[in-house]
N, C-alpha and C positions, 0 to 999 in steps of 0.2 A: 504494500500500500504506500503510495507516495505521501510524503509528509504533508498533512493538511495545513492550510493557511492559518487555521485557528491556533496552531501550536506556537506560532511565532509571536507570542505575547511579550512585549518589550520589557515588562517589569516582573516577569515570572520569577527569575532567579533572585531579584531583590526581595520580593515578598516571601519567598521560601526562606531566605536567609533570616528575615525578621521573625519567622514563625517557628523555626526549628533550632534546637541547640546543636545538633550534629552538623557535619560539613555540608556545604552547598557549593558546587563547582560547575561553572558554565564555560570554563576555558576551552579553547580549541583542542588542546592536548588531552584533557580529560574526556571530552566528547568523542575524540578519536579512539581512546582506550575502550569506551563502552559502545562503540558503533557496531560491534559484532559480538556474537557469542561463540559457540563451537559449530556454527552452521555456515552455510554459504552466503548468508545475508548480511547486508550492511544498511543499517538505519541509524542515522546520526541523531542522538537525542539533543534536546535543547539544554538540558541541565541534568546533572547527576547529584543525588542527595544521599547522604550517609546518615540515616536516622540513628540517634543515640539512645532512643527509648521508644516505647509504644506510643507515648504522647506525641513524639516527633512524627511517627507514621501517620497518626490521625490528623495532625496539623498539616503535614505535607499533602495528604489526600484532599483536605479541605481547600487549601490554596490552589491545587490543581483543578478542582471542580470550579472554583471561582473564575479561573482563567480559561476554562474549557480545554485544558491541556491533558492529553492522554497520559496514563501512568502504566509503567511496566515494572513489575517486581522482579528482582534479580538476586540470586544467591551466588554460587560459584561461577556462574556464567558458562556452564558446560553443556548447555542445551544444543543439540545437534540439529534442531528443527527450526531455529530462529524464533523461539518463543520467549527469549530473554533480552530482546532488543526492541526499542520503540522510539517514536519520534518526539515525545514530550519529555516527561519526567521519568528517569530511571531511579528506582529506589534500591540501593545496594544494602541488603540486610547482612552481608557477611562481615562487614567491618566492625560493627558494634553489637548487634543483636544476636549474639552467639552464645547465650548462657544456657546451660542445662539447669533448669530450675528445680528439678526433683527427680530422683530415681527411687521408686518404691518397690522393693523386692517382694513385698507381700502381695500386692495387686499386680505385680509384674508390669508396671507402667513407668513411663517417664514423661515429664513435662519439659518442653524445650521451646526456645525462641527459634524463629525461622532461619536464622543465620548459623545455627549449629552445624558443624561439619560432621558428616556421618561417622567417620572414624573416631571422633571425639566422644560421641554418644556410645559407641562400642567400648571405648576405653573406660568410660564411667560405669557402664553396666557390667563389665567383665568381672570385677571383684565380687559381684553378687551371683556369678554363674549365669548371667543373662546376656542377651544381645538383641539388637533389632534385626528382624528376619531378612528383609531385602537388603542386598549389598551390591550395588552396581560397581563396576570396575573403577569408577571415578570416586569411590567413597572417601579417599584421602583429601578431597577438595570439594565434593558435592555437598550441598547443604540440605537439611531436612525440608526447608521451605521449597527448594527446587525439586526435591524428590516428590513432595506432595503435589506440586504444580504439574508434574509430568507423569505421576503414577509410576515412579521408577520401580524396577524389579531386581535385576541382577541374577547371578547363578542360583542362589538359594531360594528363589521364589517358587521353584517346583515343590519345595517342602513347606515353606512358610507363607507363600502368597505374595501378592504385590503390595506396594505401599498402602493402597486403599484397604487391603485386608488387615492392615496392622495399625490403623488409625482409630482412636476411640472418640476423640472430640477435638474440635477446632474453634479457636477464638478468631472471629472474622469480622471484617467490615466490608460492605458491598459498595457498588458504584454510586449508591445514593447517600452514602455516609452512615448507613444503618449498621450498628454493631450488634452481633448476635453470637450465640454459641451454637455451633453445628454439632448435633449429637444424633441419637437414634431413638426409636420407640414412638409410642403414642404422643402425638402433639409435636414431634420434632419438625415436621414440615411447616408448622405454624410460624416458624421463625421468619419465613419469607411469605408475605401475604400472596395468595393466589397459587402457590406452588402445589398444594395438596389437590386443588381442583384440576390443575393442569395435568397432573399425573393420573387422576381418576378418569379424565377424558381420553387418555391415550394408553390405557392399560394393554390393549391388544398389540399395539405397535411396539411398545417397550418390551413386551414379553417375546415378541417374535424377531425383532431386529437387533436387540441389544443383549449383551451378556451371554453370547452363544458359546464362547470358550474362554479359557482363563486369560489369554493375552489379547482380548479384544479391547484395546485401549483407545482407539480412534474415536473422535467425537466426544459427547458427554456420556458418562456411564450412569444413565438414569435408571438402570435396572436395580440399583441399590435403593431407590425410592419406593419400590413396590412393597406393598404390605407384607407379602410372604418373605421379603428380605429384610424385614424389620424397620422399614421406613427410615433408612439410615442416611441422613443428610450429610454427615461427616464423610462417609465413604463416597457418596455421589459427588462431592466437591473436589475430591482428589482427582487429579488429571484434567482439571478444567483450565490449566495453563494461564492462570492469572486473569482470566476473562470475566469471572463472576465475582470474585472477592479478593481481598488482600489479607494474607495470613498474619495474625498477631502472635499466636501461641498455639501449640499443638500438644495433645496428650496421645501418646502412642503406646502400643502394646510391645512387650518384650517376650522373648522365648528363651528357654534353657539352651545353654551351649552344649552341643553334643559331646559326650564323654570321650569317645575314641574314634574320631573320623578317620576313615581309610579311603585312599584314592585308588580307583581301578582305571587303568588306561587301556583302551580297547582300540585295536587297529582294524581298518576296513579298506577295501580297494579304493574307495573314493568317498566324498562327503555324502552323496545321495545314499550310498549303501549304509553308511553310518546312521543316517536319518531313518532308514527302514527298520533298523534294529531297536529304535527308541521305544515303541509301544510295548515290547516285551519286557523292558526294564522297569517301566513305571509301576507295576504291581509290587515291586520290591521296596517301594517308598524311599527312593534315593533322596539325598539332601541336595544334589545338584547333578545335572546331566548336560555337559558342555560339549559342543562340537568344534573341531578345528580342521582346517585344510592344510595339506602338506606344504603348499606354497607359502602359506602364512608362517608356518614353522621355519621354512627356509629363510624368510625375511628376518625373523627374530634371530636365527642363527647367525646370519650375516651381520646383524646390528650388534649383537652381544658377544659374538665369537663362538658361543657354544650354547647348547640347550640340553636338558636332561634326556636320557635315553628313553625313547618311545618304542612301543612294539612296532613291528613292520606294518606298513600301510600307506595309503595316500590320503586318508582321512581318519580322524580319531574322535572317540568319545572319552571325555574325562568324567567319570562317575564317582561322586563322593557318597559314602554311606556311613552312617553312625551305628552305634550300638550301646548296650548297657555297660559293656566293658570291652577290652581289646579282643577277647575271644569271640564275643558275640559279633562285633563289627567285622572281624576277619571271616567268620562263617557267612555273614551276609554278603561280604565282598566276593567270596568264592561262589555264592549262589548267583550273583549278578553275572560273574564271568561265565558261568555255565549256561546262562540263558542269553548270552550276548550274540550268539550266532557267529562267533569268530574264535579261532584258536590263538590269535595274536592278542595276548592279554598280559598286563603287568599289574600286580597288586603292590601299592606303595604306601607304607604307613605314614602317619603325620610326621612332619619333620622338614628338614631343609630341602630334600629332593622334591617332596610333594609341593612345597611352597614355590620352588623354581618352576615346576610344571604349571602351577596356577599363574605364575608370572608371565608365561608365554601368552596365555589367554588374556591377561590384563593389559599387556602391552599392545595387543592387537588393535585396540581402538585408535592408536596413533600410527603404528607401523603399517597398518592396512591403508594408510593414506598415500602409499606409493605402491603401484603394481610391481611385479617382478621386473618388468621392462624399465622401471624408473619413472613412469608417467604419474602425474598427480591424480590421485583418486579422491573423489569428493563425497561428503555426506549428502543426504537428501533422501535417497532410497536406502535408509540406514537400518531400520529395525522392524521390517514387516514380519508378521507372524501368521501362521496357519495352524489349524488343529494338528497335533503331533502325528496323527495317523495319516495325514496328507503331506507331511513334510518332505519325504523322499521324492514323491512325484512332483511337488512344487519346485524343489531344487533342480531337478532335471529340466523342467520346462523353463525355469529362470535362466539356467546356463544357456539354453538355446536362444532365449530372448537376447541376452547379452551378446552372444555370437552374431545374431542377426543385425545388431547395431555396430558390430566391430568394437565393442568395449569390453573391459575386463574388470574383475574385482576379486577380492580374497574373502570368501564367506567364512563366517564363524558364528557362534551364538549359543543361545540357551535352548538347546535342542529338546530338552525335557518339556519345555513349554511351546515348542514349535516356532521359536523366535530366531530370526536370522539377521545377523549384522553383516553389512557389506558396504564398502565404499567403492565407487565405480569411476573409472577414468573417462567419463563423458566429457568431451571438450567444452571448456567454459572460458577460454581465454578471450574470445571475441564475441561481440554482440551477434555476429552471424551464426554463432554456435547455438543460440538459444532455441530456435525451432526444433533442432534435433534433440536437445535436452528435454524440452517439454514433451515431445512425442514419445521419447523413451519412458518418461515418468508416467504418462497416461497409460501406455501399454503395460507397464509394471503394475499399476494399480488395478487394471482390469484382470491381470493374471492372478493376483492375490485374491481378488474378490471371487474369481471363478473357483478358487479352492476353499471358499468359505472363510477367508482370513481377514486380517486387519492391516490397514496401511501402516499403523504404528503398533508395536508390541510393547513399548515401554518409554519411549522418548517423547511422546506427544506428536501432534500434527504440525503445529506452528505455521510458519510461512512456507514450509517445504511441502506440506501435504494437505493443508486445509482445503485448498481449491480442488482437490481430487476426491473429496468425501462423497461426491455425487456418484462416483464409480462403485461405491461400497454401500451407500444408504439410499433409500427412496427419497423422493422429494418431500414426502410427508415427514420423514424423520428429520431432514434438514430444517423444515419449517418448525418442528418441535424444538430443535436446538435454538433456533432464533427466538422462539417464545420464551424459553428458559432465560436466555440472555437478557431479554427485555424485562423480566421480573427482577433480576439482580442488578442490571446495569443499563437502565433505559437510555442513558445519554451516550452509551458506547465509549466510555472513558477508560475502561480497563482493558489494556492490551488489544486495541482494535485491530482488525484485519486477521485475527487468529480464530479459527474454528467457525466463526459466524461472519458472513459477508467478507470473505477473504479476497485479497488481490490475486491475480495470476501468479503462478509459482515462479515465473521469470522476472517478476518485479523486485527490484532492490538487490539483485545478485551482486556480490562484491567483486568477484574476479573480472568479469567483462568490463567493469568500469575503470580498471587499473591500466596505466600506460606502461609500456616496456621501459626498463632502465638498463640498457645494454652495458656491457663491460667497457671500461677504458683500458687502454693498452698497458698502463702501469699498475693496474689494480688486480684484485683477485679475479680468477677466471670463471668461478662458479660452474665448473664443468658438468656437475650433476644437475644443473638447472638451466642448461642451454645457454649459458653465458648471460643470463638476465637476472639482475638483482630483484626485480619484481617477482619472478617465479620463485626465487629463493625465499623472500620474506613471506610469500603466500604458502610456504610449507606449513606455517602456523595455521591450523584450522581450529585452534581454541581448546584443545584437549585439556589444558590447564594443569598438567602435571607440575609445572613450575610453581604453582600455588600450594603444593602439598608440603606438609612437614617432612623433613628428610628422614626422620625415623619411620614414618609411615610409607614414604615413597621409595626408600632404599637408594637414594641418590644424593647428589650434591647441589642441585639447582633448587631455587635461584637464591643465592645468599642474601642479596639486598632485599628481596621480597620478604624473606624470613625475618629480616631485621626491622622492616618498616610496616609490613602487612598492607602495603599499598599496591593496587593494581599497576600503578605507574612503574613499579620496580620489578614486576614479573617479566619473564621472557615474553609471555603473551602480550602484555601491555605494550612493551616496546615494539613487538612485531606489528601490532595494530597501528601504531603511529607511523611506522615505516610503510605499511600498506596504504595509509592515508597520504603519505608522501607520493606514492606511486599513483594514487587517485588524482591528487593535485588540486582538489577543490577546498578541502579543509586545512590541510598542511601543505605549504608551498615552499619548495626550495631546500637545497641541502643545508643552507645556513638558517633555516627557520628555528625560532626559539623552541617550538614544540619538540623538534628532533633533538635539540641540545638538552632540553630538560629530561627527555625520555631516556637518553643514553648516558646521562651524567653519572648515575649510580650503578651502571653496569660495571662489574669488576673485571670483565673480559676473562672470566674463569674458565670458559669453554665447557663447563659442566653440561650446559643445555645441549651441546653438540653430541653428548653421549646419552644423557638421561632423557631428553625430549624424545618421545617415540616418533615424532614427525621429523626429526633430524634438523631442527632449527639450531643454527650456530650463530648466536647473537654476537659473540666476540668477533667473528669474521665480518659480520654485517657492520658492527660498530667501527672496525678498522677501515672498512671500505667507505662508509659514509663520511667518517672524519677525514679520510684521504681526499675525497671529492670536495669536501667543504673548504679545506685549507690549502689545497694544492696551488702552488705558486703564490701563496698569500702569507702574510705575517701570522704566526701561530701564537697560542698561549705560551707563556714563558716555561711552563712545565714540559712542554714538548721539546724544548732545547735542554733544559736542566736534567730531566729524567729520561726523555726519549734518546738523548745522546749520551747517556751514562757510560756505556762502554768506551766511548771516545774520551771522556774526561778521566775515566779510570786508567785508561792506557797511558795518557799523558802524565797523570799524577804518579803512576808507579814506574815510569821509565827510569827515574833516578830514585833509588831507595830512600835517600835522605829527604827528598821532597815529600814522599809519601809519609814518612815519619813526622815531618813538620806539619803536614796537613792534618794528620790525626791529632797531634797535640793541640793545634789551633782549634779544631772542632770540638774539643772537650771543654773549651771555655764557653760557658752558657751564652753570654751576650753575643759572642761572635757566631756561635752555632745558630742561634735564632735569627741573626741577621742574614746569614747565608741561606737558611731555609726560607725566610720571608722573601728574599730577593729571587729565589727560584720558584716561587709560587707554591711552597710547601707549608704544611702545618708546623708551627713552631714548637708544638708539644712533642714532635718526633725527635729521635736521635738520628745521627748520621752514621751509617756503617763505616767501619775503619777500612782503609786501603791496606792491602798487604805490602809489606816491605820486601818480600821475596816472592816474586811471581812463581807460579807453578812450573812454568817452563824452565826457569833458572834452577829451581830445586831439582828438576828432572835432569838438567844438563850437568849439575854438580855430581850426580850419582852415576854419570855415564862413564863407561869403560871403553866404549867403541871409539877408536881414534879417528874414524871418519866423521864423527859428529862433533861439531864445534859451535860455540856460541858466536853469532855474528850480529853486527849492526844491520838492521834492515833499512832499506831506502825509504820506508814508510814511517816518517815521523820519529826516527831514532829508536823505535822499539826493538827489543831483542827477539830473534826467532832462532829456531834450530834448523840448520841445513845439512844435507848430506850430498853425496854424489848424485849425479843425474840418474844413475842406474837405480838408486835406492833412496829416494828423497824423504825418508822418514827417520825419525830418531828412535832408538831402541833402548829399552831397559834390560840390562843383562841378567838381573837377578832371576833365579828360578829355584824352587825347592826341589825340582827334579834334577837328578844327576846330569850334569852336562848342559842344562838349560835346553833351549830350542823347542819349547812347547808351542802350542798353537798360537799364531800371531793374532793380536787384536790391536786395533787402532783406538787409543783413548783420546777422545776429543774434549779438550778443555775449553768450555765456553768462557765468555767474558767474566761472569761472576766467579767461576772457579779459578780463572787465571789471575784476576786483578783484585778480588775482594776476599774470597774464602777458599784458599787452596787446600785446606786440611782434608776435605772430602776427596779431592782428586789424588792427593798423596796416599790416602788410605786405600783407594782403589788400586793404585800401583802396587802397594804392598800385598794387598789381598790377592790380586790376580797373579802376581809373580809367585807367591806362596802356593797358589793353586796350579802352577805349572805353565802359565801362559807367558809368551813373549810379548811385552807391552811396547807398542810404538806410539808416538805422538806426531801430529802434523808438524811439518817443518816451517809452516807459516801460520799466522793468525787466521782463524776461521770463525767469524762472528755470524750468528744466525739472524741477527737483525730483530730479535724479539722486541726490544724496547721501541724500535722504530715502528714495528707492526702495531703494538698496543696503543701507540699514539697516532696511528693513521698516517705515518710517513712512509708510504709504501714504495715511493721512488728510492728512498734511502735504504729500505729493507731489501729491495731487489738488488741494489748495487752490492750490498754486503753478502747476500746469498749467492750472487754470481761468483764472487771470489771464493766463497765457501764451497761451491760446487767444483771450482777449479782445484781446490786443495783436497777435498775429501773423495771426489768421484774416482780417482785412480784406485784407491783402496777398495772402494765398493765394487767397482767393475772387476777387480782382481779376486773378489770373493772374501775379502777380509771383513770381519765384523767390526762395526764402529760402535764403541761404547760411549753413550752420553753420560754426563754427570748431573747437571742441573735439569730437573724434569721438564721445566717449561721450555728450555732450549732444545731438549731432545724432542719434545712434542712438535716444535717448529719443523724439524727435519722430517718427522713422520707424517705431518699433516699439512701445515701451511706451505711448505716447500712445493708440494705437488699442485696446490691451488694457485700459486704464483708462477710456476713454470710447468704448466700442464703438457707442453709439447717438447720438453727437454728430457730425453731418456735418462740423462744422468740424475735428474731429480728422483725418478722412480727407483733407480739403483741405490742411491744414497738412503732413501726412505726405507727400502727393503733391508739394507745392511745395518741400519741403526737400531740399537737395542739399549735397554736399561741394563744396569748391572745384574739385577735379579733375572731378567730375561736371558741373559747370557749364561748365568750359572745354572739355571734350571732347564736350559735347552737340551733335549736328548742327544743331539749331535755335537753341539758346541760346548756343552758343559764340561766341568773338570773331571767327572767320573765319580763312581761310587766311593772310592777311597776317600776323596775329599769330603763327600757328604757324610761318610761314616765318622770322620773326625769332627764334623760339625754337630752331629747329634748330641743334644743335651748341653752344648757349650754355653747356652744362655739360660739354663734351667733356673727357674725361680726369679728371673729378672723381670720385673713389671715394666712393660713398654707401652707408652701412649704413642700410637703411630698416627701421625698427621700426613695423609697422602696429599701430595700437591694436586690441585684441581686439574691441571693440565695432564698430569699423569693418569689420574682417574678417567679423564675424558678421552685420552688418545691411546695410551699404552695399557692402562689398567694397573691395578695394584695387587692382583691375586698372586703373582709370582713372588713379590716381596713378602706377603703374608706367609706363603709356603716356606720360604727360607727361614723366617723368624720362628715359625711353629716347629719346623724341623730342628731348629737349634734349641727348642724347649722354652722359648720366651713366653711369658704370659702377656699376650698382645691384646690391647684394646684399640681398635681402629677408630679414629674420629670420622664421623660422617658429616662432612661440611667443610667449607672454606675457612682458612685461618683469618681472612678479613683484610690482610695487607694487599695481596694480589698485585705485587709489583709496584707500579707507580700509583695505583689507585689510592691505597691507604696513606701514601705520603702527601698527596695533593691537598691543598687548602680546601676546606669544605667537606672533606670526606672522613675526617678523623672519627667523628661520633658513630657514623655508620660502620666504619671499619672495626671499631671496638664492639659494637653491637653484633656484628657478624661473628667475631671471635667468641662472644658469649653464647652463640648458638651451639657450639661444639667444643672447640679447642680449650677454652678457659675452664668450663665446668669439668671437662675430662681431666685436666691437670690438677684441679683442686681435689677431685674425688680420688685420684690415683695416689696421692700422698707424696712425701718428700723423697722417697727412695725410687720413685718411678723415673724411667729414662724417657725423654721426649725424642722420638725418632722422626726426623723431618729432613728429607732430602732437598726440599725446596728452600732456597736462600731466603725468600720472602717469609716463609713459614717460621724459620728459625729467628729471623729478625723480629717478627711480630711477637713471638713468645718471649724473647729476650727483653723487648721494650716494655711489654705490658705487665709481665709477672717475673722478670728476671731469671727465666729458665733458659739455659743454654741447650739448644737442640743438637743432636748428633745425627750424622748420616748413617745409612745402612752399612756402608763400607767401614766407617769408624767403629760401629758397634760390633761388626763381625771380626774386624782386626783385633779389637780389644778382647774378644772372646777367644781368638786364636792365641793371643800373646798376653796372658794375664799379668 
């Protein structure tokens, strides 16, 4: 629906600000952030309100009615149907109205505000042995209000029903401003005058067209109003998508947590065959029956590197079953396997492996946003459902339908309820694509209706499917929906255009309105997005995993959002602003203040590049946008002070005495603060000391090979190591093996390890030579350009990386492993290098050759062998280790190999989930200090406090060690230092 003229009330924001205590924001940046949810639709609101209390909600609704402005209620903004965006006032309940008011274990109920995140309710109920039954995959960020709005379900709805089946009462206010309690029983319908008579006049229609099977969610679920169903107004209002009332509070039912859940993985030739087996499994009363396609599993495997072992097949059912105890659950699991119609079965007890299998399914919502060919797949036909006995036939015909349109998708879903999730690569880049999109959607709606199904099985109809309801319902049923809407919201002020009187499904689509932003020659190539930044930022379809707590989401993103809890600082919020930049109507130009504000608190941690299931890489986008904004222009002073840090460090350490004097001077507080202030940095920070003995000099001093000499380089007087042209690498002769000559490795000392903190590099040399390797180092400096990349100076980064390719590629092409020291710099070679030099085969060779220390040592072919590992066993027994993985290592290389080494050594390891908060230049810059500390308080600092004084902080990242030292005076140690100390007590 196009934005109505009545919405453009000139004093709406002012009057809202006067009426509510919570925040009111009508800035272009904020409106951009809320212009989309997790759907294909873009509807720019006029103002966003963050109510701080129920009174604020009532007041905001009153002001909106006075101005004739539509109101859209929003929770986590994870709606895939476009029912959480609107043109007038958006009420964000997730910011403040997120209290769990009561958990009553006796009545097995909970009272919650609409902004409560699902996982928070589960955590509050768990000590009582209870949980809320429905659990969508977005539960770590989806709110109860949103779940009530859409009638969310999730995997366990097959056992405990939809959200509607678990709601006892709702405190509501309708479109007229009338407040009431929606409950059930005699007199419940009297809360809304005329409702009881309307139901009585349409009993036959309601009984025949509505409530035909469990996942019939499309339209209004008026079957709950029937007398034989208890005249349950509360349940009938669930799934009305904010079109009839605004939720103030909810009382929901809780169910007992199963005592001993067991997972049964069943393999079939294909998805349709798996669906055929479902009806035989339902009499066993499973807790969940989920379906997955082999291609989806392949996508997850490529994204995460590995997945748990599944039984043979091209399609799988994951069936969860409970029991009174372990033996009962196991017996039931075996009974399910016996009736599954397949011999490909695995029984997996509750634990890490079962959780990892469920994670495949959970990540499907975002990873299915790309087909195996790499094309963008869109929501829209997202969650259709049919009766389970029709599911196999429906899937076969649906595959044929997609093939007839030349489109593809990766189906998965809640097969026990007949609900199928799929995102389809229907072209949506241009307006000329819209007729084909609409035609496909109409044919898909007709297909599901022919199988007695529902356009929506749990996400609601929203803007994506409301206009298709005529394919499923009679004209009389649609008229009845309109009559219900008129009773609750006669002025059509609550989420207009959804369910009743909808606009065509092609109205307000976001992607066709975006302009291409092709690459520039010196920037990132975006090879996976056709060289178009617009395609890259539209990877974000709003899944919202960046808004989840790291403990619930199992990842590192998004640290600044976790510190501020502001949509502005989520990966999704930033992507929305960049999408508006591509649109060009609300946000204009690379130098727009909206873009600057949005990217300001991005730590460039790269965690989203790994944790976001849609593959959004905001660190790369930020570098590219900053590059385009400042290219050939005067930059902020921090870009020169911090972005050129390797240059200043090289000059300062060229003469050891100069480095020493600099260190002494920077210990003087007034001088240090003056230097920090002049460089655009926060004066509360300390300045890391420069080394007075570069790593390369230390290495040269230990050299016994007469061919290696220290020479003055023509570049700025810095020292490098050179050898003959035949062998232009310097070599460390030490080896614990008799005669030396072990496997050769190239140890690449980055600028941080060379000029600031060489101890870790020295420890690696000792460790590797003790393990039998012959260690070489490059004969010339090789800077990865990280600080230039993070400050968007991509021209400078490319120049440095060009030299680095010249220096490192001979070793890589010769098959020599390249061992990185600083994780962030190692990640540049493994990731950014290929993005900046996609056509240079040397870049691919260097990326393939580059490894972390742990990757080298645990590699089956390159590792030191079992004798070394045997000596390692138990070397760190009893040592408590707080391990802070560098964000770039988590995102690009992974930390699993490091943990493997530590546990093999017997260390008591507590990994920190989350960023340290310094993140290179971010935490040093003026204006970022408080957020930097708040990020550290999310994980690192509490972990250090809890671990006690005897714990060792393991942090390979220079920034991580700097942050811990500055904030709590804890000196971190690298993995190599820790292992060397264990070897040489």
